[in-house]
C-alpha positions in Angstrom: 0.0 0.0 0.0 1.6 3.2 -1.1 0.6 6.7 -2.2 1.0 8.3 -5.6 -0.9 11.4 -4.5 -0.6 13.7 -1.5 -2.3 11.9 1.3 -3.2 11.8 5.0 -4.8 9.2 7.2 -8.0 7.4 6.2 -11.5 6.7 7.5 -14.4 4.2 7.5 -17.6 3.8 9.7 -19.0 0.6 11.0 -20.3 -1.8 8.3 -24.0 -1.2 9.1 -23.8 2.5 8.1 -25.0 3.5 4.6 -22.5 4.4 1.9 -22.3 8.1 1.1 -20.1 10.6 -0.8 -18.2 10.2 -4.1 -17.4 6.8 -5.7 -15.0 4.8 -3.5 -12.0 2.8 -4.7 -12.3 -0.9 -5.3 -9.8 -3.3 -3.9 -9.0 -5.8 -6.7 -8.0 -8.9 -4.9 -10.1 -11.4 -6.9 -7.1 -12.6 -8.9 -6.0 -16.1 -9.4 -3.7 -16.7 -6.5 -5.8 -14.9 -3.9 -9.1 -16.5 -5.1 -7.6 -19.9 -4.6 -6.9 -19.3 -0.9 -9.3 -21.4 1.1 -12.1 -19.5 2.8 -11.1 -20.7 6.2 -7.6 -19.2 5.8 -9.1 -16.0 4.6 -11.4 -15.7 7.6 -8.5 -16.5 9.9 -6.3 -13.9 8.3 -9.1 -11.2 8.4 -10.0 -12.1 12.1 -6.4 -11.9 13.3 -5.7 -8.7 11.4 -9.0 -7.0 12.6 -8.0 -7.8 16.2 -4.6 -6.2 15.6 -6.1 -2.9 14.2 -6.4 -0.9 17.5 -2.8 -1.6 18.5 -1.4 -1.4 15.0 -3.1 1.9 14.4 -1.5 3.3 17.6 1.9 1.9 16.6 1.7 3.5 13.2 0.7 6.9 14.6 3.5 6.7 17.2 6.0 6.1 14.5 4.6 8.8 12.3 4.9 11.2 15.2 8.4 10.2 15.9 9.5 10.6 12.2 7.5 13.8 11.6 7.2 15.6 14.9 6.3 18.9 13.1 3.0 17.5 11.9 0.1 18.9 13.9 -2.1 16.4 15.9 -5.7 17.5 15.3 -8.4 16.1 17.6 -11.9 15.2 16.6 -15.1 16.2 18.5 -14.5 13.3 20.9 -10.9 14.3 21.7 -9.4 11.5 19.7 -6.6 12.2 17.2 -8.1 12.4 13.7 -5.0 10.7 12.3 -5.6 7.7 14.6 -9.2 7.5 13.5 -8.2 7.7 9.9 -5.5 4.9 10.2 -7.9 2.6 12.0 -10.7 3.1 9.5 -8.4 2.7 6.5 -7.3 -0.7 7.9 -10.8 -1.7 8.7 -12.1 -0.8 5.3 -9.4 -2.7 3.5 -9.7 -5.8 5.6 -13.5 -5.8 5.4 -13.3 -5.8 1.7 -10.8 -8.7 1.3 -12.7 -10.7 3.9 -16.0 -10.2 2.0 -14.5 -11.3 -1.3 -14.2 -8.0 -3.0 -17.2 -6.0 -1.7 -16.7 -2.3 -1.7 -15.2 -0.9 1.6 -17.3 1.3 3.8 -15.4 4.3 5.1 -15.8 8.1 5.4 -13.9 9.8 2.7 -14.5 13.1 4.5 -11.7 12.2 7.0 -9.2 11.9 4.2 -10.4 15.0 2.5 -10.0 16.8 5.9 -6.3 15.8 6.0 -5.7 17.3 2.6 -7.8 20.3 3.4 -5.8 20.9 6.5 -2.5 20.9 4.6 -3.9 23.3 2.0 -5.3 25.8 4.6 -2.0 25.9 6.5 0.0 26.6 3.4 1.9 23.3 3.4 2.5 21.1 0.4 1.3 17.6 0.1 4.8 16.2 0.1 5.0 15.6 3.9 1.5 14.0 3.8 2.6 11.7 1.0 5.6 10.7 3.1 3.4 9.9 6.1 1.2 7.7 3.9 4.3 5.8 2.7 5.5 5.2 6.2 2.1 4.1 7.5 1.7 1.7 4.6 5.1 0.2 5.2 4.4 -0.5 8.8 0.9 -1.9 8.1 2.1 -4.1 5.4 4.9 -5.5 7.6 2.3 -6.7 10.2 -0.1 -8.1 7.5 2.7 -10.0 6.0 3.5 -11.6 9.4 -0.1 -12.5 9.9 -0.2 -14.0 6.3 2.8 -16.2 7.2 1.1 -17.2 10.5 -2.0 -18.6 8.7 0.2 -20.0 5.9 -1.3 -17.9 3.0 0.9 -18.6 -0.1 3.4 -15.9 -1.1 1.8 -15.3 -4.6 -1.5 -14.5 -2.9 0.2 -12.1 -0.5 1.8 -10.4 -3.5 -1.6 -9.9 -5.0 -2.8 -8.6 -1.7 0.0 -6.1 -1.6 -0.9 -4.9 -5.1 -4.5 -4.5 -4.1 -3.3 -2.4 -1.2 -1.6 0.0 -3.6 -4.8 0.4 -5.5 -6.9 0.9 -2.3 -4.5 3.5 -1.0 -4.6 5.4 -4.3 -8.3 5.8 -3.7 -7.8 7.1 -0.2 -5.1 9.5 -1.4 -7.4 10.9 -4.1 -9.7 12.0 -1.3 -6.9 13.9 0.3 -6.0 15.5 -3.0 -9.6 16.5 -3.4 -9.6 18.2 0.0 -6.4 19.9 -0.7 -7.7 21.3 -4.0 -10.9 22.5 -2.3 -8.8 24.3 0.4 -6.6 25.9 -2.3 -9.7 27.1 -4.2 -11.3 28.4 -1.0 -8.1 30.3 -0.1 -7.7 31.7 -3.6 -11.3 32.9 -3.6 -10.9 34.5 -0.2 -7.7 36.3 -1.3 -9.5 37.6 -4.4 -12.3 38.9 -2.2 -9.9 40.6 0.1 -7.9 42.0 -2.8 -11.1 43.4 -4.4 -12.0 45.1 -1.1 -8.5 46.6 -1.0 -8.8 47.9 -4.6 -12.2 49.4 -3.8 -10.8 51.4 -1.0 -7.7 52.3 -3.0 -9.5 53.5 -6.0 -12.2 55.4 -4.1 -12.2 59.2 -3.9 -10.9 60.3 -0.5 -12.2 63.8 0.2 -10.4 65.0 3.3 -10.2 61.6 5.0 -6.8 59.9 5.2 -7.2 56.2 4.2 -3.7 55.2 5.1 -4.6 53.1 8.2 -7.4 51.3 6.5 -5.3 50.7 3.4 -2.5 49.3 5.6 -4.9 47.0 7.4 -6.4 45.6 4.2 -3.1 45.3 2.5 -1.6 43.3 5.4 -4.4 40.7 5.2 -3.2 39.7 1.7 0.5 40.3 2.3 0.7 43.3 -0.1 3.5 45.7 0.9 2.2 49.3 0.6 4.1 51.1 -2.2 4.9 54.8 -2.3 3.5 55.3 -5.8 1.0 53.4 -8.0 -0.3 53.5 -11.5 -3.8 52.2 -12.3 -4.6 50.4 -15.5 -7.9 49.8 -17.3 -8.0 46.9 -19.7 -10.2 46.0 -22.7 -10.8 42.3 -23.0 -9.6 40.7 -26.3 -12.4 38.1 -25.9 -15.1 37.4 -23.3 -13.3 34.3 -22.0 -9.8 35.7 -22.3 -7.3 34.4 -19.8 -6.1 37.0 -17.3 -2.7 38.6 -18.2 0.3 37.2 -16.3 1.1 40.5 -14.6 3.1 38.8 -11.8 3.0 39.1 -8.1 2.6 42.5 -6.5 0.3 43.8 -9.3 -3.4 43.8 -8.1 -5.7 42.6 -10.8 -9.5 42.6 -10.7 -11.0 40.6 -13.6 -14.6 40.8 -12.2 -15.5 44.1 -13.9 -16.5 44.6 -17.5 -13.2 46.4 -18.0 -10.6 44.7 -15.8 -8.6 47.1 -13.6 -5.1 46.7 -12.1 -2.9 48.5 -9.7 0.8 48.6 -10.4 3.0 49.3 -7.5 6.1 51.5 -8.0 5.4 51.8 -11.8 8.7 53.7 -12.4 10.8 50.8 -11.0 13.5 49.7 -13.4 12.2 47.3 -16.1 8.6 47.5 -14.8 7.1 49.1 -18.0 8.7 46.5 -20.3 7.6 43.6 -18.1 4.0 44.9 -18.2 4.2 45.3 -22.0 5.3 41.7 -22.3 2.7 40.4 -19.8 -0.1 42.3 -21.7 0.5 40.8 -25.1 -2.8 40.4 -26.8 -4.6 42.9 -24.5 -5.3 46.6 -24.9 -6.1 49.4 -22.5 -4.3 52.2 -20.7 -2.2 52.6 -17.6 -2.6 56.0 -15.8 0.3 58.2 -14.6 2.2 57.3 -11.4 0.7 59.0 -8.4 1.0 58.7 -4.6 -0.7 55.7 -3.2 -3.6 57.7 -1.7 -4.2 59.4 -5.1 -4.8 56.2 -7.0 -8.3 57.4 -8.1 -6.6 60.2 -10.1 -4.5 57.7 -12.0 -7.7 55.6 -12.6 -9.5 58.7 -14.1 -6.7 59.3 -16.7 -6.6 55.6 -17.6 -10.4 55.6 -18.1 -10.2 58.7 -20.2 -7.5 57.2 -22.4 -9.6 54.0 -22.9 -12.5 56.1 -24.0 -10.3 57.9 -26.6 -9.0 54.5 -27.7 -12.6 53.3 -28.2 -13.3 56.4 -30.4 -10.2 55.8 -32.5 -8.5 58.9 -31.2 -5.7 56.9 -29.5 -4.0 53.8 -31.0 -5.8 50.6 -30.2 -4.6 47.0 -30.0 -2.1 47.6 -27.2 -1.7 48.8 -23.6 -0.8 52.5 -23.7 0.9 54.4 -21.0 -0.8 57.8 -20.4 2.5 59.5 -19.8 3.4 58.8 -23.4 0.2 60.4 -24.7 -0.1 63.5 -22.5 -0.8 65.9 -25.3 -3.8 63.9 -26.6 -5.2 63.4 -23.1 -4.9 67.1 -22.2 -6.2 68.5 -25.5 -8.9 65.9 -26.2 -10.4 65.5 -22.8 -12.1 68.8 -22.1 -14.0 68.6 -25.5 -16.7 71.2 -24.7 -14.1 73.8 -23.6 -11.8 73.1 -26.6 -14.7 73.2 -29.0 -15.9 76.5 -27.7 -12.4 78.0 -27.9 -12.1 76.6 -31.4 -15.3 78.3 -32.5 -14.1 81.7 -31.3 -10.4 81.4 -32.4 -11.2 80.0 -35.8 -14.1 82.2 -36.6 -12.2 84.0 -39.4 -12.2 80.7 -41.4 -16.0 80.5 -41.4 -16.3 82.2 -44.8 -13.6 80.1 -46.4 -14.4 76.9 -48.2 -13.8 73.7 -46.3 -10.7 72.7 -48.3 -9.2 76.2 -48.4 -9.9 76.7 -44.7 -8.2 73.4 -43.9 -5.1 74.5 -45.9 -5.0 77.8 -44.1 -5.4 76.2 -40.7 -2.5 73.7 -41.4 -0.3 76.6 -42.6 -1.1 78.6 -39.5 -0.3 75.7 -37.2 3.0 75.0 -39.0 3.9 78.7 -38.7 3.0 78.8 -35.0 5.0 75.6 -34.3 8.1 76.5 -36.3 8.2 80.3 -35.5 10.0 80.5 -38.8 9.6 82.0 -42.2 8.1 80.8 -45.4 11.0 78.3 -46.3 10.7 76.5 -42.9 6.9 76.3 -43.1 7.1 75.2 -46.7 9.5 72.4 -45.8 7.2 71.3 -43.0 4.1 71.2 -45.3 5.9 69.9 -48.4 4.7 72.8 -50.6 6.4 75.7 -52.4 7.6 78.7 -50.3 5.6 81.0 -52.6 2.4 79.1 -51.7 3.2 79.6 -48.0 3.8 83.3 -48.5 0.4 83.6 -50.2 -1.3 81.8 -47.4 0.4 83.8 -44.7 -0.8 87.0 -46.3 -4.3 85.7 -46.2 -3.9 84.7 -42.5 -2.8 88.2 -41.8 -5.8 89.6 -43.5 -8.1 87.2 -41.6 -6.7 87.5 -38.0 -4.9 90.9 -38.2 -2.8 91.8 -35.2 -4.2 88.9 -33.2 -1.5 86.6 -34.6 1.2 88.7 -32.9 -0.5 88.6 -29.5 1.2 85.8 -27.3 -2.1 84.8 -25.7 -4.0 84.6 -29.0 -1.1 82.6 -30.6 -1.2 80.2 -27.7 -5.0 79.7 -28.0 -4.7 79.2 -31.8 -2.0 76.6 -31.4 -4.0 74.8 -28.7 -7.1 74.4 -30.7 -5.3 73.6 -34.0 -3.2 70.9 -32.2 -6.5 69.4 -30.8 -8.0 69.4 -34.3 -4.9 67.6 -35.7 -5.2 65.0 -32.9 -8.8 64.4 -34.0 -7.7 64.0 -37.6 -9.3 67.3 -38.8 -5.9 68.5 -39.9 -3.0 66.7 -41.6 0.1 65.9 -39.7 
């Protein structure tokens, strides 16, 4: 009897209790050599072994405790070690089956699931539990072999019994694995719940109140070191069932919202932007500017604004953008109503020009404002003849007059013309 999966100690109620729970493992002992053993010998073997169970179970537990003193000894509701109960029931179930010529053993799989669940909840791997199973099986088999010799069961039959023991133990181990997986899922779910609560507080607007203490408490519950600065990202799913990006430990990620959000600690740390770009391959979205921890909501607002511009085609799509690399677009395209009102006033002189001619004059004016140069520099920028530029500049003078020499008017003109270029209304 040996374990291939992470185990613990087994369980089985008295034979008159009804079976319950998931399918139980079958002990396949009805092979040639074992089936040829006379019934009298089988009954003698089973009776002697059943009498040995209480003492054998205690011996096994004592040896396990000696070999693995770090393992906790958990008591059941009656004050008895659960490990002792499990060992005893495992032996009873196995022996009942072989004595009843292959009937299914009756035992409580919940005991074995609890062993695996305990390992998972305490953050331990199943390696130590697997080692305990191997030790227990070795000790149990040693005594069963002695009893087999005592009642003169042929060695081939005992070999088959040993193989049946391996199969039986595998079934018990499966229950421990199931309990371990359940505990892991429960812990993961709890951590995600706590992480979402931390993110809710982190991304909320804090008007006057200092959230530092509450943030520290929630962060400590998931082992998240509070950073000095953060950047908040908003993501667009490439598909409804898309697998979450592998952003790595330390980055808080909430996939439960329509547009997943993430909090990146210390976003300016060396190599962080490149790591994020690689992790987000196939995703699109925006990461807001770095801000102090308590101002995370501000970074979120910029990321949301960038995503809205991406959805309108005003910022590049198909990738995760960093807002700090698109400051001009975010500043000029965000306050649309204000920029539009300013554009109506500043560009009023173009109202009476035709659309095509008005666009050419606007492009020439912007090139002149940006270069602060003469006709040759503006012509080079626009890719036209300098004489064409001179002609357009004269028209601009006629339309705007002295306003083009006023610093404030020049600034406003450049502002609205840059915004129009970002929207695609003017050529680059």
